[in-house]
Structures are given as structure tokens and as C-alpha cells.
N, C-alpha and C positions, 0 to 999 in steps of 0.2 A: 168378290174377286179375291180378297185377302183370305177368306175362308177356304176358297178353292186352292190357293197357293199353299196354305198351311196343310190342307188335306193331302196335297201332292207330296209335300215334304214328309208327312207322317207315313204315307204309304211307301215312299222311297226308302225311308229309314227302316221300316219293317221288312221290306224286301232285302235290304242290305244285311239285316240281322239273320234272315232266313238263309241267305247265301253264305254268310260268314260262319254260321254255326257248324255246318259239316266240314268246312275248311279248317276251322279251329280244332275240331275233333280229330281230323286226319293228321294235323300237325302234332297233336298230342300223342298219337299212336307211337308205340316203340318201333325203332328201326328194325329190330329183330325180335318179333313177338315170341318165338320159340326158344330164345336164349335163356339159359339158367339165370335166375335173378342175381346170383352171386357174381356172375361174370359181366353184368351190365350195370351193376350198382356202382355208385361212386366209391373209389378206393377209401379205406378207412383212414382217419387222421393219425392213427398209431397202430403199430403191430407189437405184440408182446415180445419183449427182449430186444427191441430195435430202437435206435435213435431215429427221429424223423426230421427231414429237412425239405423245405419247398425249394425246388430248383427253377421253377418257371410257373407263371400264372397266365392262363389264356382265357379271355372273356370272363374273368372273375373266378375261374376254376383253378385251384392250386394243384400242381403236379408234384408229387412227393418222391423222395428217396428214403428207403428204409435200410438203415445201416446197422449191422451187427459186428461186435468186436469179440475177439477171443477172450475166454475167461482168464482171470488172473492166474499167472503161473504158467501159461502156455508159452513154450519157447518161441523166441522171435524178438526182433528189435522194436524200439519204440515207434519207429516209422515203418509201417508194414505195407506189404503188397495188398492190393484190393482186387476182388473179383466181382464184376458188375453183372447182375442177372437181368436179361430181357426175356420176359415170359412169353411163351407162344400162345396161340389161339386163333391162327389163321388170319391175323390182322383184324379180326372181328371182335374178339373177346379178350378180357384180361382179368386175371385173378392173382393179385400180388402175394397171396398166401401159398400159391402152388409150389414155388421152389424152396419153401422153408426147409424140408429135409436136406436138400443138397447144400443150401446155405449153411445150415447148422453143422453139417459134416465138415465144411471147409473152415468155419470159424474154430471148430475143434482141432483142426490141423494147423492153425496159426495165422490164417488170413483174415482180413476184414472183408465182409461181403456186403453188397448193396443191391437191393431189389428196386427196380425202376418202375414207377407208375407212369405210363405214357398213354396218349389218347388212342382209341381204337374205334372202328366203324360203328359197331352196335351200340356203344355207349355214347359216342361223341360225333358220329356222322362224318368222320374224316377219312382221307385216303392214306395209302402207304407212304406218300411223300410227307404228310404231316407227322406220321408216326416216326419216320426216320429223323425229321427235324427235332422232334422231342428227344429222341435217343441221343442225338448229337449234343443237344443243349445239356442233357444230364451229364454226359461224359465231360463236356467242357466245364460245367459247374464244379464237378468233383475235382478236376485237375486244378482249377483256379483256387479251390479251398483245401487243397491237399495238406498244406501246412497245419491249418487249424484242426483238420480231421485226423492228423497223424498218419496220413497215407503217403506212400512213396509215389511221387508223380511219374516216375519212370517205370513203375510196375503196376499198371492198371490193366487188367484183363477184362475182356467182354465175353460173357457166357450167354449162349442162346440155343434154344431147341426149337425146331420146326420154323414157324414164321419169326419167332424170337431169334433164331439163328440168322435169318435174313436181316433183321434189324441190327443185330450185333455186327455182322460183316459190313453193313452199310455205314456204320460209324467210322470205318476205315476207308470209305470210298465216297463217291458223289460229293466232292468237296464244294460244289456250288451251293450245297445245302448247309454248310458249316455255319455256326453262329457268327454274326457280323460284329463289328466293333473292334477298336484298336486293342482293347484289353481282354478280348475273348481268348481263352486258353484253347489249345488244340483238343478236339474231341477224339482224336485217333487213339485207339487202344494199343497197348504194347504187345498184346497177345490175344489170340482168339481161341475160345474153347466152344466147340459147336457139336451139337448132336442132331442128326437127321435134319440139317438146315434146308430151307427152301431157297434155292439159288437161281431158279429160272421161273419168273412170274408170267411167262407167256404160255405155259403148258396147259393142256386141258385139265390136268389134275388140280392145278392151283385155281384156275378160273371157275371150275365147277363149284368150288367151295367158297371162294373169296373174291369173286368178280366185283362185288360192290365196293370193296376196299381197294382192289388193284386198279379198277377203272381203266383208263387208257395208258397207265404208266408202266405197264409190264415191261416193254422193251427198254425203257429208259432206266428202270429200277431193278434190273436183273443182274446180280453179280456175275453170273455165268456168261453174260453177253458183254461184259466190260472187264475182262481179265487183263491185267497189266502188272508190271513190276511195282513194288512198293507196299505190298500188303504185309502186315505183321505175321510172325509165325503162327500157324493155326493147327489145331487138332480137330478132326472130324470123326465122331463116333457114329457108325452107320450100320443099321440092320440090313441083312441080305433079303429079308422078306418085305421090305419097305418099297413102295412104288418109286421112291426117290433114289433108290440104291444106285442105279446105273448112272444117273446124271450127277450124283455127288461123287461117285468114283471118278468119272470123267473130269469133273470140275477140279478135284484135288490134283489130278495128273497135270492138267493145264496150268494150274497155279504154279506147280513145281517147274514146268517147262518155261514159264515166264520168269523164273529166277527166284521165286519166293519159296518158303518152307511150308509144306503141308503134310501132316501125318494123318493117314487114314487108318482107322482101326475098324475092322468088320466084326459084326456079331451075328453068328450063324442063326438063321431063321428068326431073327428079331424083327418085330414089326415097327411101324412108325410110332414114335412116342414111348419107347421101351424104358426110358430112364425114370421110372417111378418105383417107389418102394413096393416090394411084393412081386415085381416082375422078375422073371428068371435071370435077366441080363443086368439087373440094377447094380449088384455088387461089383461085377466085372467092369461096368462102366465107370463106377466111382474109382476103382483101382487104377484104371487106365488114365482117367482124368488126373488123379493124384500124381501118377508117374510123370505125366507131361508137365504139370505145374511145378513139381519138384525139380525136374530137369532144367527148367528155366528160372529157378530160384524164387518161386512164389510160395513154396512150402518148404519147411525143413525136412530133412530125411526122416522117414518113419522110425519110430522107436522100435528097437528090437528086444 
């Protein structure tokens, strides 16, 4: 009888292994098999020319900020404005190296720039809610450490393109997701610089590409559906050939109607994602961004 019981146990264990093997294999499969490796790999511990800080750790995974300072001799005070970059990728991917040209342009003009590593679906299996929580934690950490970093806590701008634009706007909204604790600094940016932002996460355009990240949170997490007073001044650079053109033009108008400041600059025939070096509209986008930041005191007047 003991032999039979032992035999049953052995067979049961074997069956468990047979069942578990394919489950383990499925668990090990990437969430987005077709994603470029560079956009689902862990973000690097350092970036050339940048200081690195960990602002949050989730399940043992450090989330980093990559901070660049102006070169010695650049005009500006010891305590400088900062522009914080939230990279786009449909809430699915993230490449912290992608905004390097824009960040280097702004450090050359006298601002501190910060690129944020935040969780995304294809790498981390998270929703847009988690992504916004990370973004808010990053902004809060920066403001709490502004003195040590020589950042002006009253001049922290959030920059974002596409889904990164949504994340940037969200740091000024959805206050129920703000970091908790009595010592938590405000995550609210003082200024928003946005290019072709995704402001309505309920549309077919967004769900077709990013449903796995948006999940059921589209109505709750769409800035266009929660317009109200209290947003910081914002700049929206928008191409007329972008499917998001109509909704972003309407969004900016409604923000202004609610009593906040929204500057919409249109780029004729520009597609979604046009703010990249080599694109026809890139230089114009940088000039308009510069003018907005200069107007609000984030950059010194251009040298003549």
C-alpha cells in the first residue's frame, strides 16, 4: 500500500511538472514580442553627460532620473529652472535616450533638464494609472530635492510628446494619484510644454494601439474629459496632418474657456511625432518651444 501511495505521489508530481512547464514558459514570454529590444530593456543605470538619481523603487526595480546641467559659463542663476521630459511610446514602450537632442538643446540654452524613467506596459506590465503615479512621484521627488539639485522649485516644467504629453498633463491633474505622506512635495508642474499630446484615451485611435496599457481607465484618465480651472500655462505644438489635430485644437480652446492659459501652435502638414531631428518641422518646433519658455522666464533671451 505504501508503494502504491508513493507511486501516486510520483505520478502526481510528474503531472504537476508537465502542467507547470507550459505555464512557466508562457509566463516568461515577453508582453510585446514585436517590440524593439531597446524599448523594453531595463533603462540604463547611467546616461552619458547626465547625473543619475533613483526617485522610486518598485518590487526591487529602481526608477531613475537622468539630469543634465548647462555647461560652465552658460548665462543663468545658480538656482535654475528645470524641464522634465516624459518620453512617449503609446504607454507601451520607453527609451530614455530618445529626448537627448531636445534636452541637450535646452541645457545649451541655460535650463536643467531631467529625463524620467517610468514604468510602461511592454516592459513592466502596468497600466496608464501606474505610469502616471510614477510620473507624479518623479515630480514630487525633484521638488523635494530642489535645493540639493540647485533647481528652482517654482520653475519646474513638464515636457511630453504623444503619450508622454498625456503623462505630463496628468502630473497637474488626477490629484487622487498624488504621492501620499505628510512630507510629500507637490508633483504639479509650473508649466507644460506639449507636442501632439494624447488627451482623450477613449478614442479608437488610442485604443487600437494602446488598449493593453489603457485597459478600462480611459474615461477616468483622459485630460480632455476632465477639464477644469487650475492647470498651469501650457504650450501645445500640433501638426495639422496628425489624427490628433482636431481633438487637441478643441482641447486647447476648452482649457482657455475654463480660465487657464493654452497656446496652440500649428505646423502645416506635420504628422504625429514630428519633433525629431531631421524632420522638416523640428527647428521651428524648437524655436517656438524656446519662445514659450523664454516668455515664462525659464530661458534667458537668445543671444543676438
